[in-house]
Biopython code that builds the backbone (N, CA, C, O; Angstrom):
import numpy as np
from Bio.PDB.StructureBuilder import StructureBuilder

atoms = [
    (1, "UNK", "N", (84.054, 96.803, 69.999)),
    (1, "UNK", "CA", (84.365, 97.379, 71.297)),
    (1, "UNK", "C", (83.067, 97.486, 72.095)),
    (1, "UNK", "O", (82.070, 98.017, 71.604)),
    (2, "UNK", "N", (83.085, 96.989, 73.304)),
    (2, "UNK", "CA", (81.891, 97.080, 74.131)),
    (2, "UNK", "C", (82.103, 98.117, 75.235)),
    (2, "UNK", "O", (83.225, 98.331, 75.696)),
    (3, "UNK", "N", (81.034, 98.740, 75.639)),
    (3, "UNK", "CA", (81.097, 99.755, 76.678)),
    (3, "UNK", "C", (81.124, 99.100, 78.053)),
    (3, "UNK", "O", (80.527, 98.045, 78.265)),
    (4, "UNK", "N", (81.825, 99.741, 78.983)),
    (4, "UNK", "CA", (81.805, 99.264, 80.358)),
    (4, "UNK", "C", (80.675, 99.986, 81.080)),
    (4, "UNK", "O", (80.581, 101.212, 81.023)),
    (5, "UNK", "N", (79.831, 99.237, 81.748)),
    (5, "UNK", "CA", (78.691, 99.804, 82.453)),
    (5, "UNK", "C", (78.765, 99.358, 83.905)),
    (5, "UNK", "O", (79.062, 98.198, 84.192)),
    (6, "UNK", "N", (78.494, 100.284, 84.818)),
    (6, "UNK", "CA", (78.552, 99.987, 86.241)),
    (6, "UNK", "C", (77.172, 100.180, 86.856)),
    (6, "UNK", "O", (76.394, 101.016, 86.396)),
    (7, "UNK", "N", (76.868, 99.409, 87.890)),
    (7, "UNK", "CA", (75.579, 99.512, 88.565)),
    (7, "UNK", "C", (75.296, 100.902, 89.105)),
    (7, "UNK", "O", (74.136, 101.294, 89.231)),
    (8, "UNK", "N", (76.340, 101.649, 89.425)),
    (8, "UNK", "CA", (76.163, 102.998, 89.962)),
    (8, "UNK", "C", (76.165, 104.054, 88.856)),
    (8, "UNK", "O", (76.241, 105.250, 89.136)),
    (9, "UNK", "N", (76.081, 103.604, 87.589)),
    (9, "UNK", "CA", (76.099, 104.554, 86.477)),
    (9, "UNK", "C", (77.419, 105.305, 86.450)),
    (9, "UNK", "O", (78.485, 104.702, 86.565)),
    (10, "UNK", "N", (77.346, 106.627, 86.297)),
    (10, "UNK", "CA", (78.549, 107.450, 86.272)),
    (10, "UNK", "C", (78.819, 108.140, 87.601)),
    (10, "UNK", "O", (79.669, 109.026, 87.684)),
    (11, "UNK", "N", (78.097, 107.734, 88.639)),
    (11, "UNK", "CA", (78.266, 108.336, 89.966)),
    (11, "UNK", "C", (79.471, 107.693, 90.663)),
    (11, "UNK", "O", (79.491, 106.478, 90.862)),
    (12, "UNK", "N", (80.489, 108.507, 91.039)),
    (12, "UNK", "CA", (81.655, 107.946, 91.727)),
    (12, "UNK", "C", (81.280, 107.315, 93.072)),
    (12, "UNK", "O", (80.439, 107.835, 93.805)),
    (13, "UNK", "N", (81.915, 106.195, 93.376)),
    (13, "UNK", "CA", (81.718, 105.499, 94.649)),
    (13, "UNK", "C", (83.067, 105.383, 95.347)),
    (13, "UNK", "O", (84.102, 105.336, 94.683)),
    (14, "UNK", "N", (83.070, 105.335, 96.670)),
    (14, "UNK", "CA", (84.326, 105.208, 97.420)),
    (14, "UNK", "C", (85.087, 103.946, 97.045)),
    (14, "UNK", "O", (86.316, 103.929, 97.117)),
    (15, "UNK", "N", (84.394, 102.901, 96.652)),
    (15, "UNK", "CA", (85.029, 101.624, 96.338)),
    (15, "UNK", "C", (85.546, 101.544, 94.901)),
    (15, "UNK", "O", (86.152, 100.537, 94.535)),
    (16, "UNK", "N", (85.328, 102.567, 94.077)),
    (16, "UNK", "CA", (85.766, 102.542, 92.684)),
    (16, "UNK", "C", (87.287, 102.542, 92.569)),
    (16, "UNK", "O", (87.981, 103.246, 93.303)),
    (17, "UNK", "N", (87.787, 101.740, 91.634)),
    (17, "UNK", "CA", (89.219, 101.774, 91.321)),
    (17, "UNK", "C", (89.475, 102.986, 90.422)),
    (17, "UNK", "O", (88.535, 103.601, 89.918)),
    (18, "UNK", "N", (90.748, 103.325, 90.224)),
    (18, "UNK", "CA", (91.083, 104.450, 89.344)),
    (18, "UNK", "C", (90.554, 104.197, 87.933)),
    (18, "UNK", "O", (90.059, 105.119, 87.285)),
    (19, "UNK", "N", (90.652, 102.966, 87.456)),
    (19, "UNK", "CA", (90.134, 102.643, 86.119)),
    (19, "UNK", "C", (88.637, 102.882, 86.045)),
    (19, "UNK", "O", (88.143, 103.454, 85.074)),
    (20, "UNK", "N", (87.910, 102.445, 87.070)),
    (20, "UNK", "CA", (86.461, 102.650, 87.074)),
    (20, "UNK", "C", (86.125, 104.139, 87.044)),
    (20, "UNK", "O", (85.213, 104.560, 86.332)),
    (21, "UNK", "N", (86.864, 104.931, 87.818)),
    (21, "UNK", "CA", (86.608, 106.364, 87.823)),
    (21, "UNK", "C", (86.887, 106.975, 86.452)),
    (21, "UNK", "O", (86.128, 107.824, 85.985)),
    (22, "UNK", "N", (87.967, 106.550, 85.811)),
    (22, "UNK", "CA", (88.292, 107.062, 84.488)),
    (22, "UNK", "C", (87.202, 106.694, 83.485)),
    (22, "UNK", "O", (86.764, 107.539, 82.704)),
    (23, "UNK", "N", (86.768, 105.447, 83.504)),
    (23, "UNK", "CA", (85.717, 105.008, 82.581)),
    (23, "UNK", "C", (84.434, 105.794, 82.838)),
    (23, "UNK", "O", (83.751, 106.191, 81.893)),
    (24, "UNK", "N", (84.102, 106.021, 84.104)),
    (24, "UNK", "CA", (82.899, 106.796, 84.424)),
    (24, "UNK", "C", (83.017, 108.231, 83.912)),
    (24, "UNK", "O", (82.051, 108.796, 83.399)),
    (25, "UNK", "N", (84.220, 108.821, 84.057)),
    (25, "UNK", "CA", (84.438, 110.178, 83.541)),
    (25, "UNK", "C", (84.254, 110.219, 82.029)),
    (25, "UNK", "O", (83.565, 111.091, 81.500)),
    (26, "UNK", "N", (84.873, 109.272, 81.344)),
    (26, "UNK", "CA", (84.779, 109.242, 79.878)),
    (26, "UNK", "C", (83.334, 109.004, 79.452)),
    (26, "UNK", "O", (82.849, 109.664, 78.533)),
    (27, "UNK", "N", (82.639, 108.074, 80.102)),
    (27, "UNK", "CA", (81.234, 107.825, 79.778)),
    (27, "UNK", "C", (80.392, 109.083, 79.974)),
    (27, "UNK", "O", (79.527, 109.386, 79.152)),
    (28, "UNK", "N", (80.642, 109.811, 81.055)),
    (28, "UNK", "CA", (79.875, 111.027, 81.323)),
    (28, "UNK", "C", (80.154, 112.099, 80.273)),
    (28, "UNK", "O", (79.254, 112.845, 79.887)),
    (29, "UNK", "N", (81.402, 112.173, 79.815)),
    (29, "UNK", "CA", (81.756, 113.171, 78.804)),
    (29, "UNK", "C", (81.161, 112.811, 77.447)),
    (29, "UNK", "O", (80.624, 113.674, 76.752)),
    (30, "UNK", "N", (81.254, 111.550, 77.074)),
    (30, "UNK", "CA", (80.770, 111.132, 75.763)),
    (30, "UNK", "C", (79.256, 111.000, 75.698)),
    (30, "UNK", "O", (78.673, 111.055, 74.615)),
    (31, "UNK", "N", (78.621, 110.828, 76.843)),
    (31, "UNK", "CA", (77.169, 110.662, 76.886)),
    (31, "UNK", "C", (76.559, 111.613, 77.907)),
    (31, "UNK", "O", (75.999, 111.171, 78.910)),
    (32, "UNK", "N", (76.666, 112.929, 77.656)),
    (32, "UNK", "CA", (76.133, 113.871, 78.641)),
    (32, "UNK", "C", (74.628, 113.732, 78.759)),
    (32, "UNK", "O", (73.941, 113.351, 77.810)),
    (33, "UNK", "N", (74.147, 114.039, 79.908)),
    (33, "UNK", "CA", (72.711, 113.969, 80.129)),
    (33, "UNK", "C", (72.428, 114.304, 81.568)),
    (33, "UNK", "O", (73.330, 114.687, 82.314)),
    (34, "UNK", "N", (71.218, 114.166, 81.954)),
    (34, "UNK", "CA", (70.872, 114.425, 83.343)),
    (34, "UNK", "C", (70.605, 115.880, 83.617)),
    (34, "UNK", "O", (70.255, 116.647, 82.720)),
    (35, "UNK", "N", (70.776, 116.253, 84.878)),
    (35, "UNK", "CA", (70.406, 117.565, 85.395)),
    (35, "UNK", "C", (70.911, 118.760, 84.627)),
    (35, "UNK", "O", (71.866, 118.663, 83.855)),
    (36, "UNK", "N", (70.273, 119.871, 84.841)),
    (36, "UNK", "CA", (70.440, 121.108, 84.098)),
    (36, "UNK", "C", (71.853, 121.606, 83.912)),
    (36, "UNK", "O", (72.778, 121.204, 84.619)),
    (37, "UNK", "N", (71.995, 122.473, 82.962)),
    (37, "UNK", "CA", (73.248, 123.141, 82.714)),
    (37, "UNK", "C", (74.222, 122.374, 81.848)),
    (37, "UNK", "O", (75.269, 122.911, 81.484)),
    (38, "UNK", "N", (73.914, 121.144, 81.509)),
    (38, "UNK", "CA", (74.819, 120.340, 80.708)),
    (38, "UNK", "C", (74.934, 120.849, 79.289)),
    (38, "UNK", "O", (74.146, 121.685, 78.848)),
    (39, "UNK", "N", (75.905, 120.348, 78.593)),
    (39, "UNK", "CA", (76.073, 120.728, 77.206)),
    (39, "UNK", "C", (77.090, 119.830, 76.552)),
    (39, "UNK", "O", (77.577, 118.879, 77.162)),
    (40, "UNK", "N", (77.408, 120.126, 75.324)),
    (40, "UNK", "CA", (78.384, 119.337, 74.595)),
    (40, "UNK", "C", (79.757, 119.512, 75.211)),
    (40, "UNK", "O", (80.083, 120.572, 75.745)),
    (41, "UNK", "N", (80.549, 118.474, 75.135)),
    (41, "UNK", "CA", (81.901, 118.549, 75.673)),
    (41, "UNK", "C", (82.911, 118.463, 74.545)),
    (41, "UNK", "O", (82.602, 117.991, 73.451)),
    (42, "UNK", "N", (84.123, 118.925, 74.823)),
    (42, "UNK", "CA", (85.163, 118.966, 73.811)),
    (42, "UNK", "C", (85.879, 117.651, 73.625)),
    (42, "UNK", "O", (86.223, 117.301, 72.496)),
    (43, "UNK", "N", (86.116, 116.913, 74.684)),
    (43, "UNK", "CA", (86.772, 115.632, 74.542)),
    (43, "UNK", "C", (87.861, 115.392, 75.560)),
    (43, "UNK", "O", (88.158, 116.232, 76.410)),
    (44, "UNK", "N", (88.445, 114.214, 75.443)),
    (44, "UNK", "CA", (89.508, 113.786, 76.327)),
    (44, "UNK", "C", (90.738, 113.560, 75.469)),
    (44, "UNK", "O", (90.668, 112.883, 74.444)),
    (45, "UNK", "N", (91.879, 114.128, 75.888)),
    (45, "UNK", "CA", (93.099, 114.083, 75.099)),
    (45, "UNK", "C", (94.260, 113.595, 75.961)),
    (45, "UNK", "O", (94.220, 113.704, 77.187)),
    (46, "UNK", "N", (95.274, 113.065, 75.328)),
    (46, "UNK", "CA", (96.509, 112.687, 76.019)),
    (46, "UNK", "C", (97.656, 112.946, 75.070)),
    (46, "UNK", "O", (97.552, 112.694, 73.870)),
    (47, "UNK", "N", (98.754, 113.453, 75.610)),
    (47, "UNK", "CA", (99.921, 113.695, 74.787)),
    (47, "UNK", "C", (101.084, 114.154, 75.642)),
    (47, "UNK", "O", (100.912, 114.491, 76.813)),
    (48, "UNK", "N", (102.268, 114.165, 75.053)),
    (48, "UNK", "CA", (103.456, 114.631, 75.751)),
    (48, "UNK", "C", (103.553, 116.141, 75.567)),
    (48, "UNK", "O", (103.943, 116.620, 74.502)),
    (49, "UNK", "N", (103.197, 116.884, 76.608)),
    (49, "UNK", "CA", (103.225, 118.348, 76.568)),
    (49, "UNK", "C", (104.464, 118.883, 77.280)),
    (49, "UNK", "O", (104.563, 120.082, 77.543)),
    (50, "UNK", "N", (105.401, 118.001, 77.588)),
    (50, "UNK", "CA", (106.693, 118.347, 78.212)),
    (50, "UNK", "C", (106.541, 119.179, 79.481)),
    (50, "UNK", "O", (107.340, 120.082, 79.726)),
    (51, "UNK", "N", (105.545, 118.892, 80.274)),
    (51, "UNK", "CA", (105.346, 119.603, 81.535)),
    (51, "UNK", "C", (104.619, 120.923, 81.394)),
    (51, "UNK", "O", (104.327, 121.564, 82.403)),
    (52, "UNK", "N", (104.316, 121.354, 80.176)),
    (52, "UNK", "CA", (103.594, 122.606, 79.964)),
    (52, "UNK", "C", (102.135, 122.334, 79.649)),
    (52, "UNK", "O", (101.705, 121.185, 79.546)),
    (53, "UNK", "N", (101.385, 123.411, 79.500)),
    (53, "UNK", "CA", (99.969, 123.222, 79.185)),
    (53, "UNK", "C", (99.809, 122.739, 77.748)),
    (53, "UNK", "O", (100.682, 122.983, 76.916)),
    (54, "UNK", "N", (98.707, 122.059, 77.447)),
    (54, "UNK", "CA", (98.482, 121.573, 76.093)),
    (54, "UNK", "C", (98.483, 122.735, 75.089)),
    (54, "UNK", "O", (97.952, 123.807, 75.379)),
    (55, "UNK", "N", (99.080, 122.520, 73.910)),
    (55, "UNK", "CA", (99.231, 123.594, 72.928)),
    (55, "UNK", "C", (98.070, 123.732, 71.944)),
    (55, "UNK", "O", (98.288, 124.082, 70.784)),
    (56, "UNK", "N", (96.855, 123.466, 72.383)),
    (56, "UNK", "CA", (95.707, 123.562, 71.487)),
    (56, "UNK", "C", (94.472, 123.978, 72.276)),
    (56, "UNK", "O", (94.470, 123.950, 73.507)),
    (57, "UNK", "N", (93.436, 124.359, 71.562)),
    (57, "UNK", "CA", (92.147, 124.698, 72.163)),
    (57, "UNK", "C", (91.155, 123.622, 71.733)),
    (57, "UNK", "O", (91.011, 123.364, 70.538)),
    (58, "UNK", "N", (90.470, 122.989, 72.684)),
    (58, "UNK", "CA", (89.484, 121.973, 72.300)),
    (58, "UNK", "C", (88.420, 122.599, 71.388)),
    (58, "UNK", "O", (88.013, 123.740, 71.612)),
    (59, "UNK", "N", (87.970, 121.871, 70.372)),
    (59, "UNK", "CA", (87.057, 122.434, 69.388)),
    (59, "UNK", "C", (85.725, 122.949, 69.942)),
    (59, "UNK", "O", (85.152, 123.887, 69.388)),
    (60, "UNK", "N", (85.231, 122.353, 71.017)),
    (60, "UNK", "CA", (83.952, 122.813, 71.569)),
    (60, "UNK", "C", (84.130, 123.660, 72.827)),
    (60, "UNK", "O", (83.160, 123.947, 73.529)),
    (61, "UNK", "N", (85.366, 124.057, 73.109)),
    (61, "UNK", "CA", (85.610, 124.950, 74.237)),
    (61, "UNK", "C", (85.674, 124.286, 75.593)),
    (61, "UNK", "O", (85.695, 124.978, 76.610)),
    (62, "UNK", "N", (85.705, 122.952, 75.642)),
    (62, "UNK", "CA", (85.834, 122.235, 76.908)),
    (62, "UNK", "C", (86.605, 120.960, 76.652)),
    (62, "UNK", "O", (86.473, 120.351, 75.590)),
    (63, "UNK", "N", (87.417, 120.548, 77.628)),
    (63, "UNK", "CA", (88.151, 119.312, 77.444)),
    (63, "UNK", "C", (89.046, 118.978, 78.623)),
    (63, "UNK", "O", (89.284, 119.801, 79.507)),
    (64, "UNK", "N", (89.530, 117.757, 78.607)),
    (64, "UNK", "CA", (90.450, 117.258, 79.618)),
    (64, "UNK", "C", (91.652, 116.693, 78.871)),
    (64, "UNK", "O", (91.492, 115.943, 77.908)),
    (65, "UNK", "N", (92.852, 117.051, 79.310)),
    (65, "UNK", "CA", (94.063, 116.544, 78.664)),
    (65, "UNK", "C", (95.030, 116.042, 79.729)),
    (65, "UNK", "O", (95.212, 116.687, 80.762)),
    (66, "UNK", "N", (95.643, 114.901, 79.480)),
    (66, "UNK", "CA", (96.648, 114.347, 80.375)),
    (66, "UNK", "C", (98.006, 114.448, 79.714)),
    (66, "UNK", "O", (98.187, 114.008, 78.578)),
    (67, "UNK", "N", (98.968, 115.031, 80.429)),
    (67, "UNK", "CA", (100.344, 115.130, 79.942)),
    (67, "UNK", "C", (101.014, 113.803, 80.244)),
    (67, "UNK", "O", (101.223, 113.459, 81.408)),
    (68, "UNK", "N", (101.354, 113.053, 79.196)),
    (68, "UNK", "CA", (101.940, 111.725, 79.394)),
    (68, "UNK", "C", (103.371, 111.782, 79.916)),
    (68, "UNK", "O", (103.910, 110.756, 80.332)),
    (69, "UNK", "N", (103.999, 112.960, 79.904)),
    (69, "UNK", "CA", (105.354, 113.052, 80.444)),
    (69, "UNK", "C", (105.362, 113.275, 81.953)),
    (69, "UNK", "O", (106.358, 112.978, 82.614)),
    (70, "UNK", "N", (104.270, 113.793, 82.506)),
    (70, "UNK", "CA", (104.220, 114.082, 83.940)),
    (70, "UNK", "C", (103.035, 113.444, 84.650)),
    (70, "UNK", "O", (103.051, 113.302, 85.873)),
    (71, "UNK", "N", (102.006, 113.058, 83.901)),
    (71, "UNK", "CA", (100.788, 112.523, 84.501)),
    (71, "UNK", "C", (99.816, 113.603, 84.937)),
    (71, "UNK", "O", (98.745, 113.294, 85.461)),
    (72, "UNK", "N", (100.172, 114.872, 84.728)),
    (72, "UNK", "CA", (99.292, 115.964, 85.149)),
    (72, "UNK", "C", (98.050, 116.005, 84.277)),
    (72, "UNK", "O", (98.122, 115.844, 83.059)),
    (73, "UNK", "N", (96.901, 116.225, 84.925)),
    (73, "UNK", "CA", (95.647, 116.393, 84.198)),
    (73, "UNK", "C", (95.340, 117.875, 84.071)),
    (73, "UNK", "O", (95.370, 118.605, 85.062)),
    (74, "UNK", "N", (95.047, 118.319, 82.865)),
    (74, "UNK", "CA", (94.664, 119.692, 82.582)),
    (74, "UNK", "C", (93.180, 119.722, 82.238)),
    (74, "UNK", "O", (92.667, 118.808, 81.592)),
    (75, "UNK", "N", (92.500, 120.766, 82.668)),
    (75, "UNK", "CA", (91.097, 120.971, 82.331)),
    (75, "UNK", "C", (90.960, 122.294, 81.588)),
    (75, "UNK", "O", (91.450, 123.322, 82.056)),
    (76, "UNK", "N", (90.301, 122.278, 80.440)),
    (76, "UNK", "CA", (90.096, 123.517, 79.696)),
    (76, "UNK", "C", (88.775, 124.103, 80.164)),
    (76, "UNK", "O", (87.715, 123.510, 79.966)),
    (77, "UNK", "N", (88.850, 125.269, 80.786)),
    (77, "UNK", "CA", (87.680, 125.878, 81.405)),
    (77, "UNK", "C", (87.762, 127.394, 81.236)),
    (77, "UNK", "O", (88.806, 127.989, 81.499)),
    (78, "UNK", "N", (86.699, 128.005, 80.811)),
    (78, "UNK", "CA", (86.624, 129.465, 80.673)),
    (78, "UNK", "C", (87.730, 130.010, 79.774)),
    (78, "UNK", "O", (88.276, 131.084, 80.029)),
    (79, "UNK", "N", (88.053, 129.268, 78.730)),
    (79, "UNK", "CA", (89.015, 129.727, 77.740)),
    (79, "UNK", "C", (90.482, 129.518, 78.080)),
    (79, "UNK", "O", (91.350, 129.990, 77.345)),
    (80, "UNK", "N", (90.787, 128.818, 79.183)),
    (80, "UNK", "CA", (92.178, 128.571, 79.545)),
    (80, "UNK", "C", (92.350, 127.153, 80.096)),
    (80, "UNK", "O", (91.408, 126.552, 80.612)),
    (81, "UNK", "N", (93.577, 126.634, 79.972)),
    (81, "UNK", "CA", (93.920, 125.341, 80.590)),
    (81, "UNK", "C", (94.281, 125.596, 82.045)),
    (81, "UNK", "O", (95.127, 126.442, 82.336)),
    (82, "UNK", "N", (93.655, 124.882, 82.946)),
    (82, "UNK", "CA", (93.959, 124.999, 84.385)),
    (82, "UNK", "C", (94.228, 123.620, 84.954)),
    (82, "UNK", "O", (94.504, 123.488, 86.147)),
]
sb = StructureBuilder()
sb.init_structure("model")
sb.init_model(0)
sb.init_chain("A")
sb.init_seg("    ")
for serial, (resi, resn, name, xyz) in enumerate(atoms, 1):
    if name == "N":
        sb.init_residue(resn, " ", resi, " ")
    sb.init_atom(name, np.array(xyz, "f"), 0.0, 1.0, " ", f" {name:<3s}", serial, name[0])
structure = sb.get_structure()
């Protein structure tokens, strides 16, 4: 498996497709770095949560989950899914 790399790094551009934005998000999560305040991330998840919030807590206290039944994206922040 090879990584997708863009000339703009992980910085979103107006011309980016949805796929490019997703890849940039995943790259930024899996390879954190750069300016202050960063830290380890919990991960990216997908599953059928039947329109409700994901039924788990990410192991490192941060994460992004997509409900495959609705397409809604959930973000785990400050101890809750929002």
